[in-house]
N, C-alpha and C positions, 0 to 999 in steps of 0.2 A: 503494498500500499504505498502510495506517495505520500508525502510532506503537505501540509497546507499552506496556499498562497497566503502570506502575511501581507495586508495591502494598509499605509497606514500614510494621515494624511495630518502637516501641521500649519498655522495660517498664523501670522506675524503681522501688525499693524504699527509696527515703530518707524517713526521717521530717519532715524539712523541705519544706515546698511548694516553697519556691524552688529548692533544691537537685536536688527531683525534676523539676521544670521543667528545670533547667538540663541532667541527664542525660540526658534523652530527646531534648531538641532538638541537643544535641552528637551522642549517635548516629547522630540521621535526616540530620542533615545531611551527618554523614561519608560517607551511603549514597545521600542523595539524588543523582538526575544532571538533574532537570529541576523546574522551579517546580510545587510540588503544586496540585490541584485541589479537594482535598477530606481534613479531619481528622475522624476516630472515634475520640474520647475516653471512658475509662472510669478514674474515680477512687475511690478508696476511701473510705467513711464515714467511717473515721478521719480525712478532713482534713475533714468536714461544716463546723466553726468557719471554714473556709478558701475553703468554695465561692465567696464574692461576688468573691474576689481570684483566683482561679482565670483566670478569661477575660484581665481585663487584664496579667497576667504573662505568660501564655502567648502571645497576641496582639503582646506588645509585642518580646519575642523571635523569634518564629515566625509571621508573618501567614499566615493560611489563607483563602481567599475563602470557603468553605462549612467549616462544623464543624457537628457533633451529637455530643453526648455525654449521659453521666449518672454518677451517683455509685451505689456498689454494695457490700452486705455483701461481697462477695470481687470480685478481678478480674482477668482472663486476659489474658496478655500472654507475649512472647518472652523467655526470658533471656538466649537467644544468638539467632544467625541459625537453629538446628535445633532449640532445645530450648524447649517451651510452660511455663510456670511457672501455677499458679491459687494465686493469693495471697487466702488465707482471714483475713479476720478482721484484717487487719494494715495500714498502709500502704503503700497501690502506685499506680502512676499508669501508665496505658497509653495511648499514642499510634500510631496508625494513621494513616498520611499515604500517599495516592493521586493519581499523576497520570493523567491519565483522559481521551486524547485521543480527542475524537469524540464523550463523553460527556456529556448533558446534565443538569444537577442542578436541582432545587427545591425549597426546604424552607419549612416551615409551622410555625405554632406552634397549635395548636388546643386551645380550653378548651369546657368541656362545653357552655355556653349557646352556644358556636359551632354545634353542632351542627344540622344540617338534622331536620325531623320525619321522623317512619319513614316517613311515605307519599309524603315529596318525590321528585319527577322526581330523575335521574341530573345533570342538569344542576346541579341547585344544588349536589351534593357535589362536580362538576367545577370549579364557581365556588368554594367554600372551600379545594379542594386548589391550585387555580390550574394545573391540569395536565388535557391532554387525553388520554383515552383512546387518540386515533389514534397518540399518540408510545409508546403500549408501556411505560408506566412497570413499574417495580417499587418496593417501597415497606420502608426500614427504620422502624421506629417506635418511640420512648422513651418509656413512661408513666408520671407519678406515680400509684401504684396507689391511692391515694385521692379523688382528685378529677378521672382523665382521664378516666373513662366509656369504659372502653377496649373492651369488648364491643359498646357500640353505634356506635363509629367503627369497629371492623374487620368488623361487620356493613353498615356503611354503604358501606365502599370495598371490602368483596367485590361489592355490588348496583354500583356504579357503575365498579367496575374488575376485573370477573371474574377477566380472563385473569392481571392482577397476581400476584407472589409478596408476601407481605407478611411481615417478620418482626422480631422484634426484644425487645423484654422491658421490664417493669415494676421501675421504680428501686428500690432497696434498701438496707438499712442493715443493719449486725452489732447497732445498740446502739437498745433500744427508744426510742421517742419523738425520734431526728433526723429532721427533715425531709428529703423528700426531694431531690436537684439534677438540673437540666435545663440542658444549656447548648447553646448553638447560635450561631451567625455568617453572616451573610449580607453578599453585596457592599453590601445597604440597610440594613446595622446593622453597620457596621465595629467598633463596639465591642464587641461581641458581646452577650449576654443571658443573664442567670440567673434559671431559672423553677424555683418550687415548685408548680407545678399544672398540669393540661393534659397536651397530647402534644406532643412533637416528630417531627414526621415529614420524611423526607427520599426523594424522587421521584427515582430514575435512570432515565434513558433514552437510546437510542443505541448506541452501539458496546462493550456491557456484555451479559455473560449473568448474571443472578440466578438459583442453583437451592437447594433446601432439603433437609434432611434431618432430621425431628422425631423424636426417640428418646425415647419414652414410660417407658420402661424397665422395662417390664412383659411376662410370658409369657402364654400362655393355658392355662386348665386347663379340662377338660370340654367339653360340645356345646357346637355352637351352638343358641339359642333363638329363638325368634318372641315376639315381644307379640303378647297375642291380648287382653287388657284392660289399660287403665291410663288414668290422670288425672293431667295434669300433670307432676311427676316423680317416680309412684308407679307402680310396677309389679304387678298384682294376677293375672294370669295368664300361663302362659308354656306354648309348645306346642312339642317338640321333633323333630327330624328323621325320628321314627317316627311321629310323629303323638299322641303322648300329652301330654296336658293336664293341668296343674296347675299349684297355686301354686309362687312362686317361691322361696317357704322351702322348701318340699318338695324341688324339683329341688336346691336347696342343699346342703341336708341329706343327699340321697343323694349327690353330689357329694363333699362333704368326707369321708364315710364309704369313698369311694375312692381319698382320696388316702393318700400314704404317711407317717408319721409328722411328717417333718421341713418336709411342706406344710402337712399338717392344723395346725401350730403357727403355721406362717405366715399360714396364712387368720384366723386369732384378731385380727392386725393389722393386715394388711395383703393384705387381698382389694378390690379392685376390678371395677367394671363397664366393658366394652368396647362400646359403640355401633359396628355397622355405620354407614358413613358413604355408602356405595353403594349404593340399594335396589335397585338394577339387576345388580349383579356377583355373578353364579352362584356361583362359587369366593373365598370372603374368605380371604385370606393375612394376614403378619405385616404390621402397617401400615396395613389397611384400617379398626381400630376406634378408636374416640376414646376413651380412658379416663377415666373419669369416677369419683369418689369413690362408696362404697356409705354411704349417710347413715344407714339405721337400717332395724329391719325390726318389723313389727308382726306378734306372734306369733298374735292372734287371728285375722285377716285371711290368715296368710300373705304379706302384700305386703312391699315393700323398695322405699327409698327411694334415690333416684338424684341425686347435683349436676347433674342437668342436666334437661329437659324431655323426656318418652317420649311416642312416640304408636303406637298399636296398628299392626303391621304390619313396625314396625322390628325388628332382629336384633340379638341381645347375646350376649357372652361372658363369662363372669367369667374373671379375672387376677389374677397375684400378682403382688407386686414384691420385691426385695430386691436386695443388691449384683450376685449372680450374674446375676439375670436382667436387670437393666440394663445390664451388659456383654455379654450375648448378645445383648439386642435392638440397643443400638448396632451390634455386629459386623456381625450381620444385614443391617440396615439399608445398612451401608457395603458389605458385599460385591452386596446388590442393587445398587447404585448406579453400582457397578465394573461388573458384568455388562453393563449397559446399555450400557457406552460403551467402546470400542476404547481412547481415549487420554482424559485430563483436563487438560484446558489451565489448570487454575485458576492465578488470580496471588493470592487471598488467602481469609481465613474470618475469620468470625464467631461465635463462640459465645454462646448465650443458655441458663444452666444454670441452674436450681432452688437455692435456697439448702440446700435438703434432699439433695442429690447431694454431690458431692465428698468429702473424706479420711471425712465421718461418714458416708457409704454406703457408701463401697468399703474403707475402712479403708487406704487409700494416697493420697499425694497426686497430682494431676495426673493423674487414670486417662482421663477422658473427652476432655482433650486431647490426650494423648498415642496413643490410640489411634486419633481423627480423622487425627492428622499421621502416622501410621505408614502409613496410606492415600494422604493427600495429602501425599505428601515436598516439603518444601523450600518450602512458602508458609507464611507469616505468619500467626498466627492470634490472634485478640483477641476481648475480652469480658467479662461479667460474671454475677455469680449474682443471680438476680434474684426479685421478688415474685412472677412470672408471668409465664411466657416465648407468645410469640408466633408462631405458625406456624401452615401448613396442613397437614389432613388431609382425605382424600378430597375435595379440590378447594374446601374451604371454611377459613377462617381461623377461628382458636379462642386463646384464653387458656386456656393448660395449668398443670400443677401438676407437680413432681416429674419436668420433663420436660428433657431439653439439643434447643434447637434450632440448627442447623447453618446459617448463610447460606455457600454458596459463589459465588467472584466470578469469570469468566472472560471471555477476549475469545475473539468470534467466531471460529472455524477458520479463513474466507475471510479475515479481515481482520487476522489476526494475524501 
């Protein structure tokens, strides 16, 4: 029988980097029963001027064989063993450490120039990452938002590792002009590395299960339509489920006229397009749509532009987003997750949430993290507020906006 995974988080809101490190190290050492294999670190951009000092100070007090982390405009961690805290726009340091028996870890730092060409064979991606698909890895990805070429990277990883879960986020800052911070440490780089470009990736394989919940924060309105004419990101014609064909703008006007006054007002500034990801699924449900921005309309032709490529045959549905919709969306996804499981032996979680969520969206602090832990009781949760969130929808991985992506880590029941 395998040993159990131990997964612990400590959070500090000290304004001094040295004091913050001392506090999280003390909290972790009090509770650890073994030597940790991995550290996952998130640090407030309020410490940006100290980013270069972070790893030397931390690793001197608390050596970790593998570490991955980044800076964020808001930080998520555990205030105590039961209560999460989302610390927005003020100093915070969140460090999760894990003892991972029978789990293999591999860490990589990839710059945009390192990426294989789009027509490269899977072997080139396997060589770049340094992990064979035969070990069935899952990935945590932390990326610089300006130089990471994140979309190209995750498309390549989906191609080379189609069965793998990929979750993560784009580093962020609460202040304009502050450089991103990416941090990593491997046994080959014992001093640790601080980077401002590219993507840090962690591959995990072996005696661990990684699952994801991607809460895009929208509720659907109106019918499901099929795109009958479109070019690049512009929809020119739609057909509804009764076989009626018209311009998307006419369908949209008809839909908005049927909404109540509150939703009509919301549609003026919070209207989105959901694109069905599974072409063969007959009945589309909550979570089957990839939410994208509605970029604009052309009254002359009745066309609408979407923040993604569109092709004829795809199905779309209009969506609205507000605090209530986001809360309902996450709660529905959590309910659906637990409906599929008799018991969830989760040991830890990560939260990658948009800078546009949090207290500004809900009008109260800690909403997403507390709702998540209402379901996943007694597990540590950590994370950060991102410039873009990485997670799967319909079997493919995307960079999202306004989303909360949760990664759920557990040990296979037969070995626990």
